[in-house]
C-alpha positions as CSV (number, residue, x, y, z in Angstrom):
1,M,0.2,-7.8,33.5
2,V,1.2,-4.3,32.3
3,H,-0.3,-1.5,34.5
4,W,-0.7,2.0,33.3
5,L,-1.4,5.3,35.1
6,Q,-3.8,7.9,33.6
7,H,-3.7,11.5,34.8
8,V,-6.7,13.0,32.9
9,P,-9.6,11.3,31.1
10,F,-8.6,12.7,27.7
11,E,-5.1,11.2,27.6
12,G,-5.3,7.5,27.1
13,L,-3.0,4.8,25.7
14,G,-3.6,5.7,22.0
15,S,-1.9,3.1,19.8
16,V,-0.3,1.4,22.8
17,E,-3.4,-0.5,23.8
18,K,-3.7,-2.3,20.4
19,S,0.0,-3.0,20.3
20,M,0.2,-4.4,23.8
21,L,-2.8,-6.7,23.3
22,E,-1.4,-7.9,20.0
23,Q,1.9,-8.7,21.7
24,G,0.0,-10.9,24.3
25,H,0.0,-8.5,27.3
26,S,-2.9,-7.9,29.5
27,L,-3.6,-4.4,30.8
28,S,-4.9,-2.8,33.9
29,C,-5.3,0.9,34.7
30,C,-5.3,3.3,37.6
31,R,-7.2,6.5,36.9
32,L,-5.6,8.9,39.3
33,W,-7.9,11.7,38.2
34,A,-10.9,9.5,39.3
35,G,-9.4,8.6,42.7
36,D,-8.5,5.0,41.9
37,T,-6.2,3.3,44.3
38,L,-2.7,2.5,43.2
39,P,-1.9,-1.2,43.1
40,P,0.7,-2.9,45.4
41,E,4.0,-2.2,43.7
42,D,5.0,-5.9,43.8
43,S,1.9,-6.8,41.7
44,V,3.1,-4.7,38.8
45,E,5.2,-6.6,36.1
46,A,5.6,-3.5,33.9
47,L,4.4,0.0,34.0
48,I,3.4,2.8,31.6
49,V,3.0,6.4,33.0
50,M,1.0,8.6,30.7
51,G,0.9,12.3,30.1
52,G,-1.3,15.2,31.4
53,P,-1.5,19.0,31.3
54,M,-0.5,19.4,35.0
55,G,2.9,20.1,36.3
56,I,4.7,17.6,38.5
57,Y,4.8,20.0,41.4
58,D,1.1,20.9,41.3
59,Y,0.4,19.2,44.6
60,A,-2.3,21.6,45.8
61,D,-4.5,20.9,42.7
62,Y,-3.5,17.2,42.4
63,P,-2.7,15.9,45.8
64,W,-2.3,12.3,44.5
65,L,1.0,13.4,42.9
66,T,2.7,12.8,46.2
67,E,1.5,9.2,46.5
68,E,2.2,8.6,42.8
69,K,5.8,9.6,43.1
70,E,6.3,7.3,46.1
71,F,4.8,4.5,44.1
72,L,7.0,5.2,41.1
73,A,10.1,5.2,43.3
74,Q,9.2,1.8,44.6
75,V,8.4,0.4,41.2
76,V,11.7,1.8,39.7
77,A,13.6,0.2,42.5
78,R,12.2,-3.2,41.5
79,E,14.0,-2.9,38.1
80,I,11.0,-3.8,36.0
81,P,10.4,-2.1,32.7
82,V,8.9,1.4,33.2
83,L,7.9,3.7,30.3
84,G,7.0,7.4,30.9
85,I,5.5,9.6,28.3
86,C,5.6,13.4,28.5
87,L,4.4,14.1,32.1
88,G,5.2,10.5,32.8
89,A,8.8,11.0,31.7
90,Q,9.0,14.2,33.9
91,L,7.7,12.3,36.9
92,L,10.2,9.6,36.5
93,A,13.0,12.1,36.0
94,D,12.0,13.8,39.3
95,V,11.8,10.5,41.1
96,L,15.4,9.8,39.9
97,G,16.6,13.1,41.3
98,A,16.6,15.3,38.2
99,K,15.1,18.7,37.8
100,V,11.9,19.4,35.9
101,T,11.5,23.0,34.7
102,A,9.7,25.1,32.1
103,N,11.2,24.6,28.7
104,P,12.3,27.9,26.9
105,E,9.6,27.2,24.3
106,K,6.4,25.2,24.3
107,E,6.6,22.5,21.7
108,I,3.3,21.5,20.2
109,G,3.0,19.7,16.8
110,W,5.2,17.7,14.5
111,F,8.9,18.4,14.9
112,P,12.0,16.2,14.4
113,V,14.2,14.7,17.1
114,T,17.7,13.6,16.6
115,A,19.7,10.9,18.4
116,T,22.3,12.4,20.8
117,A,23.9,9.2,21.8
118,D,24.4,5.7,20.4
119,I,21.0,4.0,20.6
120,P,21.3,0.9,22.8
121,E,21.2,-2.4,21.1
122,T,18.0,-3.3,22.9
123,L,16.2,-0.4,21.3
124,I,18.0,0.1,18.0
125,S,15.4,-1.5,15.8
126,A,12.7,0.8,17.2
127,F,14.7,4.1,17.3
128,P,16.2,5.6,14.1
129,Q,18.8,8.3,14.2
130,K,16.3,11.0,13.3
131,M,12.5,11.0,13.3
132,T,9.6,13.4,13.2
133,V,7.3,12.9,16.2
134,F,4.3,14.5,17.8
135,H,4.9,16.9,20.7
136,W,2.7,18.6,23.3
137,H,4.7,19.9,26.2
138,G,5.8,23.1,28.0
139,D,8.1,21.6,30.6
140,T,11.3,19.6,30.3
141,F,13.5,17.4,32.5
142,S,17.2,17.5,33.2
143,L,19.1,14.2,32.9
144,P,19.0,11.9,35.9
145,D,22.4,10.6,37.2
146,N,23.3,7.3,35.4
147,A,20.9,8.1,32.6
148,V,21.7,8.6,28.9
149,C,20.0,11.2,26.8
150,L,18.8,9.5,23.6
151,Y,17.2,12.3,21.7
152,G,17.1,16.1,21.5
153,S,15.4,18.7,19.3
154,S,16.0,22.3,18.3
155,A,13.4,23.4,20.8
156,C,14.2,21.0,23.7
157,V,17.6,19.6,24.6
158,N,16.4,16.5,26.5
159,Q,13.7,14.6,24.6
160,A,14.3,11.1,25.8
161,F,16.3,9.3,28.4
162,L,17.2,5.7,29.4
163,Y,18.1,5.0,33.0
164,K,20.0,1.8,33.3
165,K,18.1,-0.6,31.1
166,H,14.6,-0.5,32.6
167,V,13.4,3.1,32.8
168,L,12.6,4.9,29.6
169,G,11.3,8.5,29.5
170,L,9.9,10.0,26.3
171,Q,9.1,13.7,26.2
172,F,7.3,13.2,22.9
173,H,4.3,11.1,21.9
174,L,4.7,8.0,19.8
175,E,1.3,6.7,20.9
176,S,-0.8,9.5,19.5
177,T,-3.3,8.7,16.8
178,A,-5.3,11.2,14.7
179,D,-8.3,10.5,17.1
180,S,-6.3,10.9,20.3
181,A,-4.6,14.1,19.0
182,A,-8.1,15.5,18.1
183,I,-9.3,14.8,21.7
184,L,-6.1,16.5,23.1
185,I,-6.7,19.5,21.0
186,E,-10.3,19.7,22.0
187,N,-9.3,19.8,25.7
188,C,-6.2,22.0,25.4
189,R,-7.0,24.3,22.5
190,D,-6.1,27.3,24.6
191,E,-2.4,26.4,24.3
192,L,-2.5,26.8,20.5
193,V,-1.1,30.3,20.3
194,Q,1.2,31.9,17.8
195,A,4.7,30.8,18.7
196,P,7.8,29.4,16.9
197,W,7.2,25.8,18.0
198,I,3.4,25.6,18.0
199,M,1.5,24.3,15.0
200,G,-2.1,25.0,14.1
201,E,-4.8,22.5,14.6
202,E,-5.3,21.6,11.0
203,E,-1.6,21.3,10.3
204,M,-1.3,18.8,13.2
205,L,-4.2,16.6,12.3
206,H,-3.8,16.2,8.6
207,R,-0.8,13.9,8.9
208,E,-2.1,10.4,8.4
209,N,1.2,8.9,7.3
210,A,3.0,10.6,10.2
211,F,0.6,9.1,12.7
212,Q,1.1,5.7,11.2
213,D,4.9,6.1,11.3
214,I,5.1,7.0,15.0
215,N,2.6,4.2,15.9
216,A,4.7,1.7,14.1
217,C,7.8,3.0,16.0
218,M,5.9,2.7,19.3
219,H,4.9,-0.9,18.4
220,R,8.5,-1.9,17.8
221,L,9.6,-0.1,21.0
222,L,7.0,-1.9,23.2
223,E,8.0,-5.2,21.6
224,Q,11.6,-4.7,22.6
225,F,11.3,-2.8,25.9
226,F,8.7,-4.9,27.5
227,S,10.5,-8.1,26.7
228,L,13.4,-7.1,29.0
229,K,14.2,-9.7,31.6
């Protein structure tokens, strides 16, 4: 059973759901925004932590963040595969002792990331040296101790990290589809302002081949990462 954490109703699994089911995994979800109870940490075989527009320190508005971080710390300690995406990566970085801060620039749209270290053998078939991916973030994480930075971009130094072999944080979105991106735009359109690293709505959505490419990358990543023993 792969469990996943959802922070807002408009950020779901995207292409991840189809990939996981095709690979024979069953899925369960905790909708933190709806007040769902977190599962016992020893019942989770693998975990995906999704994104959201809140900051990881916004405890007053999202009091469940405290309990979520305690849960993540316990799950990480069990050394099962844990994948964090955007906010999820920032939460994992925080749990691992790293700092999460505002990035110098918001990064929204399609921009390239480049490998900053040798990609581990366990992920090399999923991760190329350079790829253009979908971004939607204003914050960033520093690198946790004992973690390796896998990717960076011109707008954001740390775009992905691997902690030991079982915790992977991605600042960017490989799971986004044209439909999920449209829903994200509908709910966060106020962030689409004129800025060097923010694309317009039409430019973001009219990228059918780009969505297919990142979803294929995510499929390969899930196949490798969640087969870890």
